[in-house]
N, C-alpha and C positions, 0 to 999 in steps of 0.2 A: 432527744428532743422529747418533752414530755406537754400530754395534753387536756386539757383539762376538759372531760363533757359530762353532760347532765346523764343520769338514770334509763332517760327513755330512750340512748341510744349504746345502753349498753352490751346491747342482745349485737350489733353495727357494730360494733366497735370489737365485741369478741369471735364476731364470724369474718374480721378483716384477719387478725391473728391469725385466725385457722387456716386461711386459705394459704396468710405469705407461708405458713409451714407447709401445708398441701402445695403451692409449686414446686416451693424448695423438695419435698422428697419427692416429688413426682422429675423432678431432672435430674436431680440423683439415683434412681429408680433407671431413668432411662439410658444413663451413662453406663448402665451393666451390660444395658440387652441390649446384642449386636442387633438381633432380628429387627427392634424398634424405631431402631438410627439408619438398618439401610430403608425400612417401608420410608419414615419420614424424606429417606434422602435423595433416595432412587428418583424418585420425578424430579426437582432440583435441578440436580446432576443431566438428568437426560435435557431440561430444558435449554440450557446451558453450554451442551454440545447438540443441542439442534441452534442453537445460535451460530457455532461456531463452522459446523456447515453448511449451512445457511448462508455467510457469510462465502465463503470459498465456493459456493455457487451462486452468487447473487439471488439467492431469492428475498422477497418483499417479505419481512417480519416486521413488525410492531409496531403499525400508523404513529400512533402516540409517543412512542421509546422513541422515535425518531426523531418527533418535533424536541421531544424532552433536548435530547445529543443535541439538536442545531441549537435550540435552544442557549447551552450552554456555551457551546462553540461563537454563538453570536458576540456572547454576551464576555468569552475572554478576546474576540478581537476587538471589542473595541465598536463593534457597529450595534446599531437601533436593533432594540426587539421591536417594537409596534411602528413606526412609520411603512411600514409592508403587510401587505396580506400572505408573503410567505417570507420566508428565511433562507437566505441563500444556498445555505447549505443543508438544506432539503432534500432530501432525495424525490427523484422523479414521481413516485407515486405513494409522497405524502406531503403535499402541497399545502398546506394547511398553518394559518396563523399562529402564534403564539400568543395563548391568551391566560398563563396566568400569573400573578404576581411573578417580578424582577426578580426577588428574592428564591423564588421555585429553582431557575434559571441558574443560579448562584449555586445551590443548593445537587442542582444536576450536573454537575463541572463534572464529577469524574466520567460520567459517563462520557464525556468526549477522549477519557483514553483509548476508546473501545469501537470500532465498524458500528454501525447500528443496527448491524444482525445482533451480534457479539451483546452491546446495552440491551436489547430486549432480551437475550436471553440472559441476562445479568437477571435486570428487573425482573423476566417471572420466576426465576429462583428463591431471588427473594418476598417475591409474593405470596409464596407457595408455600414459604416457610414465616410467612405472615401466618398467613390462614390459619396454622396447623397453633401457631401461638396462641395464634386468638381464640378457637373453640377451648385449650386447653386451659384461657384463662376464666369462659365463659362459663367451664363445668369447675371451678374453682370458684367461682361468685357465687357458684347457686344457692341457694338455701339448706342448708343440712337437713336433713331429713332424718324423722325418729329414728328411735334404734333399733325398735321393732319396724320399719318402716321398710317395703322392699327399696334397692336401689342398686338397678342394677350398669350403672356407674364408679359401679366400685374401684374397679382398677381408671383411673384417668386415663394416662398412656394406653391405652388398647381403647379407649373409645374416643380417645384423640382421634387416631388413626381409621375409625371406621367412620365418623367423621369427616375430617379429613378426606379420603375415598369417594363417601359419595357426593361430597358437597363439590366436590368438579366438575358435577351434571348441571347444577344453577346456573341459569342463562347469567345472572351478575359474572359471576364467578368466571365462570369459563371467557365470557367475553370479553373483562379487567383483561388476563390470560392472552387474548388474542392481538387484543389492543397493544400490551407493551403500558397496561394504566397502570395505576401506582394505588389506585382506593382501597387493595387489599390493604397494603402498610401501613397506610393513614389510618385508616381503624386499626389496626395492630396499638400503632404510635399511642391514640388515643384509649384504648384499654388500657393496656397497657399504665399508663399514665395515673388512670381513676382509680383503674381496681384495683393496682398493686402498690407503686411505686408513691403516688400521692395516699395510695388510702394507710399507706402504716403512717401517715406524717412525717418522708420524709421531708427535705427543703430539697429537693429536686420535683418534686407537684407541683404538675402546672408549666411545667418547663417545654415538653413534649409535645403537650396539645398547643402550647404558641409556636411553637415549632413545623408542626400539621398544620395551624392556619397559616403561615409564611409562605407555605408552599401551595395550600389553596383555602381561602378565603371563608369555606363554609364550617370548618371546624374552631374559627370565635364566637359558637354556637355554646358551644361545650364549656366553655368559658364565665359564660353565661348560666351554666347551668353548673358548674363547683362553686359559685357567689351563693346561689342562692339554695343549695345547699348546706351551708355553712362554712364549705373550704375557700374562704374570705382569700385569705393569702397566698393558697394555690394560681386561684383566676387571678387578683396579681402579676404573680410569677408570671404566671401565664402571658398576660397581656403586656409584660416588662419585655419578653421574650421576643413577642412579635413585632414591638416598637422598636428594640436592639435592630434587630432584623431590616429592617425599614432605614431607620436609617443610617445602617450600615450600607444599605442599597443607593439611596439617598449620596454618599460619600466616594461610592461608587461608581453608578452612572446619573449623576441627577437629572439628566432629561429624560432616561425612561422608567426615572422611578415617580418622576411628575407626572409623564403620561399617562402614564398606567393607572393613575385614581385618578385624574384628571377625563384622560378622555377613554380609554380602551376598558377601564371597570363598566361605568356606565352605559357604552354599544352591549348589550346580550346580541344583538345580532352576528358579531366578529364571532359568536362562541356555537353561531348555526340557529337556521327558523325556529321557534321557539314551537312550534305542533309538529314537528317532526315526531312519527312515533316514538320515535326514543328518550324523548321527552317525556320523563312520566311524576310532571309538576304539579301542585294546579291550576300555574300559571300556561302551561300546556293544554290541559284540560279544557279552562275557561275558552281559551283560542281556538280549540278544534269543533267546541259545542255553539261556538259566536262564530264564526268565519270571522275572526281576526278581526272583531271587533276593538273601536279605539280606546275603548272603557275594558274592553276583559283582563289584562294586564291587574291596570287596579284592584277591579272586584278580587279577583286570583289575591291579592295582596289582602285584603277586608278576610276575604275567608280565610283566611290561612290568620290573622291575627286573629278571627273572631275561636280561630279551634284552639287558641295557643291559653285558653282560660281551660276548660278541658286537659288541655294537652299535662298543664300545670301543676293540676288535679290532681290526675294522676300519676304525677313525679312524684310528687309530695305523700301522695297516699304510700307507691312503694320506698321513695327514701325511708318514714318512719318507723316503715315494717320490715326496717332492713334488708330489701331488696336492691340493691344498689344494679346489679344487672337490668332486670328489668325498670328504674328508675332514665336510668341512662340511653335505652332500646326506644324508650319514651322521647326525649331530646334528637335519637338520631331521625326517626321519621319526623318528627314537628318539619324536621331541619330539609329533609326530601321534599317534604309539601309545600314547604315555602320559597324556597331557593327557587330561580326562576329558569333553571335550569339544569336537570336532572338529569343525565340521560342512563339507559335502564344499567351502567355497571356502576355507576353509584351505588348502587343498592346492594353492595354485598354486606350491607347491615342484615341481608334475613339470615347469616349464618352465624350469628346469635341469636339468634330469634328462635330458631329453631332447635339450638341445642337449646332454647329455656321452654320450650314447648313441647318435646318432647321428655325435657326430664317430670314434666308435670302431669305426663299420664299414668304413671302408676297411683294417685293422692288421688286414687278419686274409687267409688263405692262402684260396682259390676254395671248398678242398672243404668251409673247416668258413665261410662266408662264409652258409651260410644259418643260422645260427643262433642270430646276432647278429642277423641280420634278422627272426628271425621274432618272436627275443625283445626287442628296440630295436620290433616293430610289437606283439603285446599287450603291452607295458608304458602303451603313446600310445594304445591302441586304448580300454583299461581308463577314460580320461582323457574320448573322445570317444564315446565309445558312449552315455552316459549310462542305464546298463544300469537306476542307485537311481530314475530315473525312472518306467520300465517296472514297474518290479515294486509289487507293494501294499504302500503307506502308509499311515501316519498311521492317526487312532483304534485304536492300541493294534494293528492287524494284524501287526504286524514280530512279535508273539508267537506268532505262526501261524503262518511260514512253514517249510515244508518244508525240506529239504536242503540242495536246488538253489541254491533262493531264499537261504538262508540265505551256501552260499555266491557267489552273483553280491551280494547286496547286502551281503557284505564283500569287495567286490573293493578297494576302495582300500586296506583294513588289509591283507588278502594282499600286494598289488603288495611291498611293499617288501622282505620276508619271503620270497618266496620269492626278489626279485632275488637277495636278500642269500644263501642258499642257493645260490643257480644258483652265484656265484660264488667262495664259499667253495668250492662240488665241483672249479669249474673249476681254481681254483689246487691243490687239493689232489689229483686227477690230472697236471698239469701237474706238481708238486712230485714224484710217483710214477714218471714220466717220466722227470726229468732225474735222479731217483738211480737207475734200472733205465741208464740212457744208462750211469751212472759209473761204476759196477757193471760192466759189460760193457769201458769200455773198461782198466778196472784188470784184469781176468782173470789171468790166467798162464799165458801160451802157454810148454808142454815144449819147451827145444830139442833137438835133437842131441847127441851123444856123440861 
């Protein structure tokens, strides 16, 4: 399939082609490197083994993965996913409501073939491999450096392994693993679709995003990203995939499908109290700061829509410069801010963000290098420090936080906002410097008579 493009995106198309070849070459190199395969596979295999051992000894493993498995069993048994606050097949230590769309239960059906603990091990293993894939895709999507510039990530496979091991210490990552969540898997699906499959003009572009949205609704925002960046066929293909899966659920279980869209989805309280410290969204920030004022959620939504203006500006600026990863991250973090519920484990998008920030460290002069080092360190430290675990939380304690506790307790929320402000300020100063230099060059110099 051929695609006509304008000359202003030739650089981006070239970058996409280079990325495709680089990814294939990296996979080929990995296949002949037993040491790299061992390092990337040993931890997922340990997770499966741990799950098997936990099943034999009746351990408590994976609260959320237990709910996923129970949802699949409930669907197979023909029972309702939403009529009660718990599911009949949930273990005693995971009595939680099923909050995902009914299509998620359909996709979770393979988990029904395994015991609860082994299901956790399988999801964890897939999540770890998904993180490695996400890191590799992020490295491949970075802007190509100058021929004479430093590139410490010259070996993508080695860099992927280093990042993979380091990122296990990020709170969103280890909490996702601990709970048996699927955030790393969904992120990998979106990155693979938007930066690899769809980027090379494949007719399958958008499908994985549509499937991800059918599991968890928030990826629908990425269809909008595809549309406004000119990939309208991919956006429509993703939307069609999402709609078809919803239609399939209406055929399989019309009661649950209808109840989810009319009753369960609007009930955010079913997911959990919005003011919990673990909820890192604008909605949570406003509710905590106003002591659950009745207008807090509406105010948060208004702020989110106002932030959409600079977010769209940043997105399109990165897109026009051929920086697809940076543009995608703008959409990801804006979605985390505006979503009514963004638990800390949803913030796994910090994984490709840190890859991007670290890649830019060499691209500066020694006099200004400290600024990028400090910025990168602080952004990573927010997600390594586990500051939210230190603060008092639970039983409405968050409503009585002091000012400094609110600042620390909203650290995830503030990080992308501060980062965007710093980036806009730097661009503004650079533009001012360029204008001043251009003005100095055009100053008329008097000539002798």
